[in-house]
C-alpha positions as CSV (number, residue, x, y, z in Angstrom):
1,X,-1.0,-44.3,26.3
2,X,2.4,-45.6,25.2
3,X,5.7,-46.9,26.5
4,X,9.2,-46.1,25.3
5,X,9.8,-47.8,22.0
6,X,13.7,-47.9,22.6
7,X,13.1,-50.7,25.1
8,X,12.2,-53.1,22.3
9,X,15.6,-52.9,20.7
10,X,17.3,-53.8,24.0
11,X,19.3,-57.2,24.3
12,X,17.3,-60.2,25.2
13,X,19.0,-60.9,28.5
14,X,18.3,-57.4,29.7
15,X,14.7,-57.7,28.6
16,X,14.3,-60.8,30.6
17,X,15.9,-59.2,33.6
18,X,13.5,-56.3,33.5
19,X,10.5,-58.6,33.0
20,X,11.4,-60.6,36.1
21,X,11.9,-57.4,38.1
22,X,8.6,-56.2,36.9
23,X,6.8,-59.4,38.0
24,X,8.4,-59.1,41.4
25,X,7.1,-55.6,41.7
26,X,3.8,-56.6,40.6
27,X,3.4,-59.1,43.4
28,X,3.3,-56.2,45.8
29,X,-0.2,-54.9,45.2
30,X,-1.1,-51.2,45.5
31,X,-4.6,-50.2,46.6
32,X,-6.1,-47.5,44.6
33,X,-6.1,-45.0,47.3
34,X,-2.3,-45.5,47.9
35,X,-1.4,-43.8,44.7
36,X,-3.4,-40.6,44.2
37,X,-2.2,-37.0,43.5
38,X,-3.7,-33.8,42.6
39,X,-1.9,-31.9,39.7
40,X,-2.5,-28.1,39.3
41,X,-2.1,-26.3,36.0
42,X,-2.8,-22.7,35.0
43,X,-1.8,-22.5,31.3
44,X,-2.8,-24.4,28.1
45,X,-0.1,-26.6,26.8
46,X,1.8,-29.9,27.0
47,X,2.7,-30.9,30.6
48,X,5.2,-33.3,32.0
49,X,4.9,-35.0,35.3
50,X,8.1,-36.7,36.5
51,X,7.5,-39.7,38.8
52,X,10.2,-38.4,41.0
53,X,8.2,-35.2,41.5
54,X,5.4,-37.2,43.2
55,X,7.4,-38.1,46.3
56,X,5.9,-41.5,46.2
57,X,7.9,-44.2,48.1
58,X,5.7,-47.2,47.5
59,X,6.2,-49.9,44.7
60,X,5.9,-48.4,41.1
61,X,2.3,-49.0,39.8
62,X,1.7,-50.6,36.6
63,X,1.4,-48.2,33.6
64,X,-1.8,-49.9,32.4
65,X,-3.4,-49.0,35.8
66,X,-2.9,-45.3,35.7
67,X,-5.8,-43.0,35.3
68,X,-5.9,-39.2,34.7
69,X,-9.0,-37.2,35.0
70,X,-10.2,-33.8,35.2
71,X,-13.6,-32.8,36.5
72,X,-14.5,-36.4,36.6
73,X,-13.8,-37.1,33.0
74,X,-10.9,-39.2,31.6
75,X,-7.9,-37.3,30.1
76,X,-5.6,-38.7,27.4
77,X,-2.0,-39.1,28.4
78,X,1.3,-40.8,27.4
79,X,3.8,-42.5,29.6
80,X,7.6,-42.8,29.1
81,X,8.2,-45.8,31.4
82,X,11.5,-47.3,30.0
83,X,9.6,-50.2,28.5
84,X,9.1,-52.1,31.8
85,X,5.3,-51.4,32.0
86,X,5.7,-49.6,35.3
87,X,5.6,-46.0,36.3
88,X,8.7,-45.5,38.5
89,X,11.8,-43.5,39.2
90,X,13.1,-41.8,36.1
91,X,9.8,-42.1,34.3
92,X,7.4,-39.3,33.2
93,X,3.9,-38.9,32.2
94,X,2.7,-36.4,29.5
95,X,-0.7,-34.8,28.8
96,X,-2.3,-31.7,27.4
97,X,-3.2,-29.4,30.3
98,X,-5.9,-26.8,30.0
99,X,-6.5,-23.6,31.9
100,X,-9.7,-23.6,34.1
101,X,-12.6,-22.2,32.1
102,X,-15.8,-20.8,33.5
103,X,-19.3,-22.0,32.6
104,X,-19.9,-19.2,30.2
105,X,-16.4,-17.5,30.1
106,X,-12.9,-18.4,28.9
107,X,-11.5,-17.9,32.5
108,X,-13.0,-19.3,35.6
109,X,-14.1,-16.6,38.1
110,X,-13.3,-18.7,41.2
111,X,-9.8,-20.1,40.6
112,X,-6.9,-19.9,38.2
113,X,-5.9,-23.5,38.9
114,X,-7.3,-26.4,37.0
115,X,-6.9,-29.7,38.9
116,X,-6.0,-33.2,37.3
117,X,-6.2,-36.2,39.4
118,X,-3.7,-39.0,38.8
119,X,-4.7,-42.3,40.3
120,X,-4.9,-46.0,39.8
121,X,-7.9,-47.1,37.6
122,X,-10.4,-49.3,39.3
123,X,-12.0,-52.2,37.5
124,X,-15.2,-50.1,36.7
125,X,-13.4,-46.9,35.7
126,X,-13.3,-46.2,31.9
127,X,-10.0,-46.4,30.1
128,X,-8.3,-43.0,29.3
129,X,-8.8,-41.8,25.7
130,X,-6.0,-41.8,23.2
131,X,-4.2,-38.5,22.7
132,X,-5.8,-36.4,20.0
133,X,-4.4,-37.0,16.6
134,X,-3.4,-34.4,14.0
135,X,-6.2,-32.3,12.5
136,X,-7.1,-32.3,8.8
137,X,-4.7,-30.2,6.8
138,X,-7.5,-27.9,5.6
139,X,-9.3,-27.5,8.9
140,X,-9.2,-24.3,11.1
141,X,-7.5,-23.9,14.4
142,X,-8.0,-20.7,16.6
143,X,-5.8,-18.5,18.7
144,X,-7.7,-16.9,21.7
145,X,-6.5,-13.7,22.9
146,X,-7.9,-12.3,26.2
147,X,-6.9,-10.1,29.1
148,X,-9.0,-9.7,32.3
149,X,-8.4,-6.1,33.2
150,X,-11.5,-5.0,35.1
151,X,-14.9,-6.4,36.2
152,X,-18.4,-5.2,35.4
153,X,-21.9,-6.6,35.4
154,X,-24.2,-6.2,32.4
155,X,-27.9,-6.4,32.2
156,X,-29.0,-9.9,31.2
157,X,-32.4,-11.5,30.7
158,X,-31.9,-13.8,33.6
159,X,-30.4,-11.2,35.8
160,X,-26.9,-12.8,35.6
161,X,-24.3,-11.4,33.4
162,X,-22.6,-14.4,31.6
163,X,-19.2,-12.5,31.4
164,X,-18.0,-10.2,34.1
165,X,-14.2,-9.5,33.2
166,X,-13.3,-7.4,30.2
167,X,-10.1,-6.3,28.5
168,X,-10.7,-2.7,27.5
169,X,-13.3,0.2,27.4
170,X,-13.8,1.7,23.9
171,X,-15.5,4.9,23.3
172,X,-16.3,7.7,20.8
173,X,-14.1,9.9,23.0
174,X,-11.0,7.8,22.5
175,X,-8.2,9.8,21.0
176,X,-7.0,6.8,19.2
177,X,-8.4,3.4,18.3
178,X,-7.5,0.3,20.2
179,X,-4.6,-1.2,18.4
180,X,-3.2,-4.8,18.5
181,X,0.4,-5.2,17.3
182,X,0.8,-7.7,14.5
183,X,4.4,-9.0,14.3
184,X,5.3,-11.2,11.4
185,X,3.5,-14.6,11.3
186,X,1.0,-16.7,9.3
187,X,-2.0,-14.8,8.1
188,X,-5.3,-15.6,9.8
189,X,-8.3,-16.8,7.8
190,X,-10.7,-14.9,10.0
191,X,-10.9,-12.5,13.0
192,X,-13.7,-12.6,15.6
193,X,-14.1,-9.9,18.3
194,X,-16.4,-10.2,21.3
195,X,-17.9,-6.9,22.4
196,X,-20.6,-5.8,24.7
197,X,-22.5,-2.5,25.0
198,X,-22.1,-0.5,28.1
199,X,-23.7,3.0,27.6
200,X,-27.4,3.4,26.9
201,X,-28.0,6.6,24.9
202,X,-31.8,6.9,25.1
203,X,-31.9,9.7,22.5
204,X,-30.3,7.3,19.9
205,X,-32.9,4.6,20.7
206,X,-35.8,7.0,20.5
207,X,-34.6,8.1,17.1
208,X,-34.2,4.6,15.9
209,X,-30.5,4.8,15.6
210,X,-28.1,2.2,17.0
211,X,-26.7,2.9,20.4
212,X,-23.5,1.3,19.5
213,X,-21.2,1.1,16.4
214,X,-17.7,-0.6,16.3
215,X,-15.5,-0.9,13.3
216,X,-12.7,-3.5,12.8
217,X,-9.8,-2.3,10.8
218,X,-6.8,-4.3,9.4
219,X,-3.9,-2.2,8.0
220,X,-6.2,0.9,8.2
221,X,-8.9,-0.7,6.1
222,X,-12.4,-1.4,7.6
223,X,-13.0,-5.1,7.2
224,X,-16.1,-5.4,9.4
225,X,-18.5,-3.4,11.6
226,X,-21.4,-4.0,13.9
227,X,-24.3,-2.0,15.2
228,X,-26.6,-3.0,18.1
229,X,-28.6,-1.8,21.1
230,X,-28.3,-2.0,24.9
231,X,-25.9,-4.1,26.9
232,X,-26.1,-7.1,24.6
233,X,-22.9,-9.1,23.9
234,X,-22.1,-9.5,20.2
235,X,-19.4,-11.0,17.9
236,X,-17.8,-8.9,15.2
237,X,-16.6,-11.2,12.4
238,X,-14.2,-10.7,9.5
239,X,-14.0,-13.8,7.3
240,X,-11.4,-14.6,4.7
241,X,-13.3,-12.8,2.0
242,X,-13.5,-9.7,4.0
243,X,-9.8,-9.8,5.0
244,X,-8.9,-10.1,1.3
245,X,-5.5,-11.2,0.1
246,X,-3.4,-8.6,2.0
247,X,-0.8,-10.2,4.3
248,X,-1.9,-10.0,7.9
249,X,0.8,-11.0,10.2
250,X,-0.4,-11.5,13.7
251,X,1.1,-11.4,17.2
252,X,2.6,-14.7,17.1
253,X,1.9,-16.5,20.2
254,X,2.7,-19.1,17.5
255,X,6.5,-18.5,17.3
256,X,6.7,-16.3,20.4
257,X,4.5,-17.9,23.0
258,X,5.8,-16.0,26.0
259,X,4.8,-12.7,24.6
260,X,1.5,-11.4,25.6
261,X,-0.8,-9.4,23.2
262,X,0.5,-5.9,23.3
263,X,-1.0,-2.5,22.2
264,X,0.8,-1.0,19.2
265,X,2.7,2.2,19.7
266,X,3.9,4.8,17.2
267,X,7.3,3.1,16.9
268,X,5.9,-0.4,16.0
269,X,5.2,-1.5,12.6
270,X,2.1,-0.2,10.8
271,X,0.6,-3.7,10.4
272,X,-2.2,-3.6,13.0
273,X,-5.7,-4.8,14.0
274,X,-7.7,-1.7,15.2
275,X,-11.0,-1.4,16.8
276,X,-12.7,2.0,16.6
277,X,-15.9,3.6,17.9
278,X,-16.7,6.3,15.4
279,X,-18.2,9.6,16.6
280,X,-21.8,9.9,15.4
281,X,-24.3,12.7,15.6
282,X,-28.2,12.4,15.3
283,X,-30.1,14.7,13.0
284,X,-30.9,17.9,14.6
285,X,-28.4,17.5,17.5
286,X,-24.9,18.8,17.9
287,X,-23.9,16.5,20.8
288,X,-22.5,13.1,19.7
289,X,-24.1,9.8,20.5
290,X,-22.7,8.5,23.8
291,X,-21.2,5.3,22.8
292,X,-19.1,3.1,25.3
293,X,-18.5,-0.6,24.6
294,X,-16.4,-3.2,26.2
295,X,-13.8,-5.5,24.5
296,X,-14.0,-9.0,25.7
297,X,-11.7,-11.1,23.5
298,X,-10.2,-11.5,20.0
299,X,-9.9,-14.8,18.1
300,X,-7.7,-15.5,15.1
301,X,-8.4,-18.4,12.9
302,X,-5.6,-20.1,11.0
303,X,-5.6,-22.8,8.3
304,X,-4.2,-25.8,10.2
305,X,-1.4,-26.4,7.7
306,X,0.0,-22.9,8.6
307,X,0.6,-23.8,12.2
308,X,1.1,-27.6,11.8
309,X,4.1,-27.5,14.2
310,X,2.0,-26.4,17.1
311,X,-0.3,-28.4,19.5
312,X,-3.9,-27.7,19.7
313,X,-6.7,-28.6,21.9
314,X,-10.6,-29.0,21.7
315,X,-12.3,-26.1,23.5
316,X,-15.5,-26.2,25.5
317,X,-18.5,-27.7,23.6
318,X,-16.1,-29.4,21.1
319,X,-16.9,-26.7,18.5
320,X,-13.3,-25.3,18.0
321,X,-9.7,-26.3,18.3
322,X,-7.5,-23.8,20.0
323,X,-3.8,-23.3,19.5
324,X,-1.3,-23.3,22.2
325,X,2.5,-23.2,22.3
326,X,4.8,-26.1,22.2
327,X,6.8,-25.4,25.3
328,X,6.5,-28.2,27.9
329,X,5.1,-27.0,31.1
330,X,5.7,-28.1,34.7
331,X,2.7,-28.3,37.1
332,X,2.2,-25.4,39.5
333,X,2.0,-27.9,42.3
334,X,1.5,-31.6,43.0
335,X,-0.2,-32.7,46.3
336,X,-1.3,-36.2,47.5
337,X,-5.0,-36.7,47.0
338,X,-6.8,-38.5,49.8
339,X,-10.1,-40.3,49.0
340,X,-13.0,-38.0,50.2
341,X,-15.0,-39.3,52.9
342,X,-17.3,-36.3,53.5
343,X,-20.1,-37.7,51.4
344,X,-20.1,-40.8,53.8
345,X,-20.0,-38.8,57.0
346,X,-23.3,-39.3,59.0
347,X,-22.4,-37.9,62.4
348,X,-24.9,-35.3,63.5
349,X,-23.7,-31.7,63.5
350,X,-25.3,-28.5,64.7
351,X,-22.5,-26.3,63.5
352,X,-20.5,-26.7,60.4
353,X,-17.2,-24.7,60.6
354,X,-15.7,-24.6,57.1
355,X,-12.1,-23.6,57.3
356,X,-9.0,-23.1,55.1
357,X,-6.4,-25.6,56.1
358,X,-4.0,-22.8,57.1
359,X,-6.5,-21.7,59.7
360,X,-7.6,-25.0,61.3
361,X,-5.5,-24.8,64.3
362,X,-6.5,-21.2,65.0
363,X,-10.2,-21.8,65.0
364,X,-9.9,-24.8,67.4
365,X,-10.6,-22.6,70.6
366,X,-13.9,-21.3,69.1
367,X,-14.9,-24.8,68.2
368,X,-14.1,-26.1,71.5
369,X,-16.1,-23.3,73.2
370,X,-19.3,-24.1,71.2
371,X,-18.8,-27.8,71.9
372,X,-18.6,-27.1,75.6
373,X,-22.0,-25.2,75.3
374,X,-23.6,-28.4,74.0
375,X,-23.4,-27.9,70.1
376,X,-22.1,-30.7,68.0
377,X,-19.4,-29.0,66.0
378,X,-17.9,-30.3,62.8
379,X,-14.8,-28.5,61.5
380,X,-14.3,-29.3,57.8
381,X,-11.2,-28.5,55.7
382,X,-12.4,-26.6,52.6
383,X,-10.1,-28.6,50.3
384,X,-11.7,-31.8,51.4
385,X,-15.0,-30.3,50.3
386,X,-13.5,-29.5,46.8
387,X,-12.1,-33.1,46.7
388,X,-15.5,-34.6,47.5
389,X,-17.8,-32.4,45.6
390,X,-15.8,-30.9,42.7
391,X,-13.0,-33.2,41.8
392,X,-10.5,-31.0,43.8
393,X,-11.2,-27.9,41.9
394,X,-12.1,-24.7,43.9
395,X,-15.7,-23.6,43.6
396,X,-18.1,-21.9,46.0
397,X,-20.8,-24.2,44.6
398,X,-19.0,-27.1,46.0
399,X,-19.2,-25.6,49.5
400,X,-23.0,-25.1,48.9
401,X,-23.4,-28.6,47.7
402,X,-21.6,-29.9,50.9
403,X,-23.9,-27.8,53.2
404,X,-26.9,-29.2,51.4
405,X,-25.6,-32.8,51.5
406,X,-24.7,-32.5,55.2
407,X,-28.2,-31.1,55.9
408,X,-30.0,-34.0,54.2
409,X,-27.7,-37.0,54.9
410,X,-26.3,-36.5,58.3
411,X,-28.1,-37.7,61.4
412,X,-30.9,-35.4,62.5
413,X,-31.3,-32.7,63.8
414,X,-29.8,-30.9,60.8
415,X,-27.2,-28.2,61.2
416,X,-28.3,-24.8,62.3
417,X,-25.1,-22.8,61.9
418,X,-22.4,-22.4,59.2
419,X,-19.2,-20.4,59.7
420,X,-16.8,-19.7,56.9
421,X,-13.3,-19.3,58.3
422,X,-11.1,-17.4,55.9
423,X,-10.9,-14.2,53.7
424,X,-12.3,-14.0,50.2
425,X,-11.0,-12.2,47.1
426,X,-12.4,-11.8,43.6
427,X,-8.9,-11.6,42.1
428,X,-7.9,-15.1,41.7
429,X,-5.1,-14.5,39.2
430,X,-1.7,-13.1,40.0
431,X,-0.4,-11.7,43.3
432,X,-3.0,-10.2,45.6
433,X,-2.4,-8.8,49.1
434,X,-5.7,-10.5,50.4
435,X,-5.9,-14.3,49.7
436,X,-8.9,-16.1,48.4
437,X,-9.1,-18.7,51.2
438,X,-12.8,-19.3,51.2
439,X,-14.5,-18.0,48.0
440,X,-17.8,-16.2,48.2
441,X,-20.6,-16.1,45.8
442,X,-21.4,-13.1,43.6
443,X,-24.8,-11.5,43.0
444,X,-25.5,-8.7,40.4
445,X,-26.2,-5.3,42.1
446,X,-26.9,-2.6,39.7
447,X,-23.9,-2.6,37.2
448,X,-21.4,-4.3,39.5
449,X,-21.1,-7.6,41.5
450,X,-21.6,-8.0,45.2
451,X,-20.1,-10.6,47.5
452,X,-22.9,-12.7,49.0
453,X,-22.6,-15.6,51.5
454,X,-26.3,-15.9,51.5
455,X,-26.4,-18.4,48.6
456,X,-24.4,-20.9,50.5
457,X,-27.4,-21.7,52.8
458,X,-30.1,-21.5,50.2
459,X,-30.3,-25.3,50.2
460,X,-34.0,-26.1,50.3
461,X,-36.3,-25.3,47.4
462,X,-35.2,-23.0,44.6
463,X,-35.7,-19.6,46.3
464,X,-33.1,-17.1,47.6
465,X,-34.0,-17.1,51.2
466,X,-31.5,-18.6,53.7
467,X,-32.3,-21.9,55.5
468,X,-29.4,-21.8,58.0
469,X,-27.6,-19.1,59.9
470,X,-24.3,-18.1,58.4
471,X,-21.4,-15.9,59.2
472,X,-17.8,-15.4,58.1
473,X,-14.6,-14.5,59.8
474,X,-12.4,-13.0,57.0
475,X,-9.0,-13.8,58.4
476,X,-6.1,-13.9,56.1
477,X,-3.6,-15.7,58.3
478,X,-3.4,-17.7,61.6
479,X,-2.2,-14.8,63.7
480,X,-5.1,-12.6,62.6
481,X,-7.6,-15.4,63.3
482,X,-6.1,-16.2,66.7
483,X,-6.5,-12.6,67.8
484,X,-10.1,-12.3,66.8
485,X,-11.1,-15.6,68.2
486,X,-9.5,-14.6,71.6
487,X,-11.6,-11.4,71.4
488,X,-14.8,-13.1,70.7
489,X,-14.3,-15.7,73.3
490,X,-13.7,-13.1,76.0
491,X,-16.9,-11.3,74.9
492,X,-19.0,-14.6,74.9
493,X,-17.8,-15.6,78.3
494,X,-19.1,-12.4,79.7
495,X,-17.7,-9.4,81.6
496,X,-18.2,-8.8,85.5
497,X,-20.3,-5.7,84.8
498,X,-22.5,-6.4,81.8
499,X,-25.4,-3.8,82.2
500,X,-24.1,-2.1,79.1
501,X,-25.4,-5.0,77.0
502,X,-28.9,-3.8,77.6
503,X,-28.1,-0.4,76.0
504,X,-28.7,0.3,72.2
505,X,-27.5,3.2,70.1
506,X,-29.3,4.4,67.0
507,X,-27.0,6.5,64.7
508,X,-27.9,8.3,61.6
509,X,-26.6,11.0,59.3
510,X,-28.0,14.5,59.0
511,X,-30.9,13.4,56.8
512,X,-34.2,14.0,58.5
513,X,-35.7,11.0,56.6
514,X,-33.1,8.7,58.2
515,X,-33.4,10.3,61.6
516,X,-37.1,9.9,61.6
517,X,-36.7,6.2,60.8
518,X,-34.1,5.8,63.5
519,X,-36.3,7.5,66.0
520,X,-39.1,5.0,65.3
521,X,-36.7,2.2,65.6
522,X,-35.5,3.7,68.9
523,X,-39.0,3.9,70.3
524,X,-39.6,0.2,69.4
525,X,-36.4,-0.8,71.2
526,X,-37.4,1.3,74.3
527,X,-40.7,-0.4,74.4
528,X,-38.8,-3.7,74.7
529,X,-36.9,-2.5,77.8
530,X,-33.7,-1.5,76.3
531,X,-32.0,1.9,77.3
532,X,-31.7,3.7,73.9
533,X,-29.6,6.7,72.9
534,X,-29.3,8.5,69.5
535,X,-26.5,10.3,67.7
536,X,-27.8,12.6,65.0
537,X,-25.4,15.1,63.3
538,X,-26.5,18.5,62.0
539,X,-24.5,19.3,58.9
540,X,-25.6,23.0,59.1
541,X,-24.5,23.3,62.7
542,X,-20.8,23.0,62.1
543,X,-20.5,20.4,64.8
544,X,-18.7,17.5,62.8
545,X,-15.9,17.2,65.4
546,X,-18.3,16.9,68.3
547,X,-20.5,14.5,66.4
548,X,-17.5,12.2,65.9
549,X,-16.6,12.5,69.6
550,X,-20.2,11.6,70.6
551,X,-20.2,8.5,68.3
552,X,-16.8,7.3,69.6
553,X,-17.9,7.8,73.2
554,X,-21.0,5.7,72.3
555,X,-18.7,2.9,71.4
556,X,-16.4,3.3,74.4
557,X,-19.3,3.5,77.0
558,X,-20.6,0.2,75.9
559,X,-23.7,-0.7,73.9
560,X,-24.9,-4.2,73.1
561,X,-26.3,-2.9,69.9
562,X,-25.2,-0.1,67.6
563,X,-27.3,0.6,64.5
564,X,-26.2,3.0,61.9
565,X,-28.7,4.2,59.0
566,X,-27.6,6.7,56.5
567,X,-25.0,7.4,53.7
568,X,-21.7,5.6,53.7
569,X,-19.2,3.7,51.9
570,X,-16.5,1.1,52.2
571,X,-14.4,3.0,54.8
572,X,-16.9,5.6,56.2
573,X,-20.2,6.5,57.7
574,X,-21.1,9.9,56.3
575,X,-23.0,12.9,57.6
576,X,-24.8,13.1,54.3
577,X,-24.5,12.3,50.6
578,X,-21.1,12.7,48.9
579,X,-20.9,16.5,49.0
580,X,-17.7,18.2,50.2
581,X,-19.5,21.5,50.9
582,X,-22.4,20.1,53.0
583,X,-21.3,16.8,54.5
584,X,-18.3,15.2,56.0
585,X,-17.1,11.9,57.6
586,X,-19.0,11.0,60.8
587,X,-16.9,7.9,61.4
588,X,-14.2,6.2,59.3
589,X,-11.6,3.5,59.6
590,X,-9.0,6.1,60.6
591,X,-11.1,6.7,63.8
592,X,-10.9,3.1,64.9
593,X,-7.6,3.9,66.8
594,X,-9.7,6.2,69.0
595,X,-11.8,3.3,70.1
596,X,-11.4,2.1,73.7
597,X,-14.1,-0.5,74.1
598,X,-11.7,-3.4,74.6
599,X,-14.3,-5.4,76.7
600,X,-17.5,-3.9,75.5
601,X,-18.1,-5.2,72.0
602,X,-21.4,-4.4,70.2
603,X,-23.1,-6.1,67.4
604,X,-23.0,-3.4,64.7
605,X,-25.8,-3.2,62.0
606,X,-24.2,-1.0,59.4
607,X,-27.3,-0.3,57.4
608,X,-25.6,1.8,54.5
609,X,-24.0,1.2,51.2
610,X,-20.9,-0.8,50.6
611,X,-19.5,-0.9,54.1
612,X,-18.8,-4.7,53.9
613,X,-17.2,-5.6,50.5
614,X,-15.0,-8.3,52.2
615,X,-13.8,-9.9,48.9
616,X,-11.9,-6.8,47.6
617,X,-8.4,-8.0,46.8
618,X,-6.5,-4.9,48.0
619,X,-8.6,-2.9,50.5
620,X,-10.5,-3.9,53.6
621,X,-13.7,-2.3,54.8
622,X,-15.5,-0.6,57.8
623,X,-17.1,-4.0,58.6
624,X,-13.9,-6.0,58.4
625,X,-11.9,-3.4,60.4
626,X,-14.5,-3.4,63.2
627,X,-14.7,-7.3,63.6
628,X,-10.9,-8.0,62.9
629,X,-9.4,-5.4,65.5
630,X,-7.4,-7.6,68.0
631,X,-9.2,-5.7,70.9
632,X,-12.2,-3.4,70.8
633,X,-14.2,-2.8,67.7
634,X,-17.3,-5.2,67.3
635,X,-18.3,-8.7,68.2
636,X,-20.0,-9.0,64.8
637,X,-21.0,-6.7,62.0
638,X,-23.9,-7.0,59.6
639,X,-23.0,-4.9,56.4
640,X,-23.8,-4.6,52.8
641,X,-21.3,-5.6,50.2
642,X,-22.7,-3.0,47.6
643,X,-25.2,-0.2,47.2
644,X,-28.5,-0.8,49.0
645,X,-31.6,1.2,49.7
646,X,-32.5,2.4,53.2
647,X,-35.1,0.1,54.5
648,X,-37.3,0.8,57.7
649,X,-38.7,-2.6,57.1
650,X,-35.5,-4.6,57.2
651,X,-34.1,-2.7,60.1
652,X,-37.3,-3.3,62.0
653,X,-37.3,-7.0,61.2
654,X,-33.7,-7.3,62.4
655,X,-34.2,-5.6,65.7
656,X,-37.4,-7.4,66.4
657,X,-35.5,-10.7,66.1
658,X,-32.4,-9.6,67.9
659,X,-34.2,-8.6,71.1
660,X,-35.8,-12.0,71.4
661,X,-34.5,-14.0,74.6
662,X,-32.1,-16.9,73.8
663,X,-31.6,-15.9,70.3
664,X,-28.2,-16.2,68.5
665,X,-27.1,-13.5,66.2
666,X,-27.1,-15.7,63.2
667,X,-30.6,-17.0,63.8
668,X,-32.0,-13.6,64.4
669,X,-30.6,-12.5,61.1
670,X,-31.9,-15.7,59.4
671,X,-35.5,-15.0,60.6
672,X,-35.3,-11.4,59.5
673,X,-34.2,-12.2,56.1
674,X,-36.7,-14.9,55.7
675,X,-39.4,-12.3,56.3
676,X,-37.8,-9.5,54.2
677,X,-39.4,-9.2,50.7
678,X,-36.5,-7.4,48.9
679,X,-34.1,-9.9,47.5
680,X,-31.4,-7.3,47.0
681,X,-31.3,-6.8,50.8
682,X,-31.3,-10.4,51.6
683,X,-28.4,-11.1,49.3
684,X,-26.2,-8.1,49.8
685,X,-26.1,-8.1,53.6
686,X,-23.5,-10.4,55.2
687,X,-22.7,-11.2,58.8
688,X,-19.0,-10.9,59.6
689,X,-18.8,-12.8,62.8
690,X,-19.9,-15.9,64.5
691,X,-23.5,-16.7,63.9
692,X,-23.8,-19.0,66.9
693,X,-22.9,-16.3,69.5
694,X,-25.7,-14.8,71.5
695,X,-26.4,-11.1,71.6
696,X,-27.5,-11.3,75.2
697,X,-29.6,-8.1,75.0
698,X,-32.6,-9.8,76.7
699,X,-30.3,-11.0,79.5
700,X,-29.3,-7.5,80.7
701,X,-32.3,-5.4,80.4
């Protein structure tokens, strides 16, 4: 930390005047909480924070009391304060800001914004470290190049892929190798490439041949290669000896920081780095080895003297120093930081409603309704959770930590329900039509990732079974939330004629296997006193239009419970597997406009694949559409966020619990999940709706 040295050469009389003014200001004490701000950054590089940008109207604090932290750790900074020892109008604070990294990845999967806290240092707080000094002339600094183009999940020993975003798919079928343009610039002393296998050619493995081979070329010359098996992640390295003495100009984020890494075209210079998957054939076979790999990132090492004019920062773990450009950045935003009080809250709460601040007013009627029914409701701003449990940084794990803390430290009895109020999106960088207001957790499902709110309420022990009932209303704005809350409240308060609530409909596709299961479930419900009907299409009878009409009539006539078991997808329930010749759409989101069940809202159990991936950044889903309709649709939807197997057991457990008198929707699902042995089903199925609402089946039969 430093002050402006120009002050020291000022005339004596001026220095005395400033000193007296400083003493007068110092007499007005500032409490530590009076001066506290959150500063958001998204890029690596030097940042400047002007005092005037803070909007602070109190007395300027002493420069010596300033504290800058990130993730609870002190951060080095410098202050230009005019020499008066106070941070006030016209002054600025400078620090090296870093992008938000993930635990095992360069970018964080939950947010693009890294949060720095600027506050007044308390007596027990550690002093900020000094800014990093220049590195040794002969040391190495690194330029990291990475582009998040698509997501996929790879096999991992612990079941969790450490990296889920990748730059490019490379294959033996590519017409041309992946080429990275190399404009003039300093020559790297080494090149590293992070790769992962995707395909798994079993014939190659059986023959003892590698399933993957990738070659790294510089100026058309192979400088390194790697061979490996399976979906392991590896690093392909070319050191200074391999690179030789040929000049290798690289894309110069060094002298052209605004330019992103680009793919070379035929019109660009021939100086390139290339990645190639060669076509290989096993002995005795004519077909090539199927070889598909994923490019994660490329790193270029430089002698520090070649880039001495550029700033660098120490990366995660302190093993490498990374280059950034010298452009001075402005924070994305600055907000006042209020000292978190959630950890100290002790008031008993039956129901925790976690809401994005933009939706707090719109959820108030639902909160008031449950309070009028005798539940102690706590409405919590999700940003307050981040402030109290993750130093202001967005993270779903902070939400889980809060729920656990509230369960353990608030007055008993512990909370029974959790409602997440706000949409989720896995696209956290750049513009997205659907905002990430309340993030969800991700679980690995096959070779993809699935949204799962279940992990928020696995707070006791170390298993994957839920301990509280949880639901989500995936609203993106206040108007959308206001409409669905109005619909849910009208349903909860009851209609004059509610005999329809005692009816259940079992719907299946044309598969006899699924129809047999549905008939068994229907018999169980009938034995419980419900009036049960079925809708079973026959793909061979050419009755697709009539089947759709029957299903829509089922909604419109009114059923307290609708259960679908069969093939489906994000926007559709199908009459069978994806086969244009033998199956068709039984019900899709385009059919929702034909629903006329405005005051007869069922609970829908959509027991099919991928009908509820509520975290998609651009497209909705069948489950979201049914719940979020302003009128009609459903009062709640249980749906899977990815591919799941049909399960007679899980459907039976759900229905057994839902028909119990006095049971809320969320608690019925909670008990069914706690009894279900298959983890994939427990984690992939999410309730979109209010978990504290009652189904009222038992009231009307």
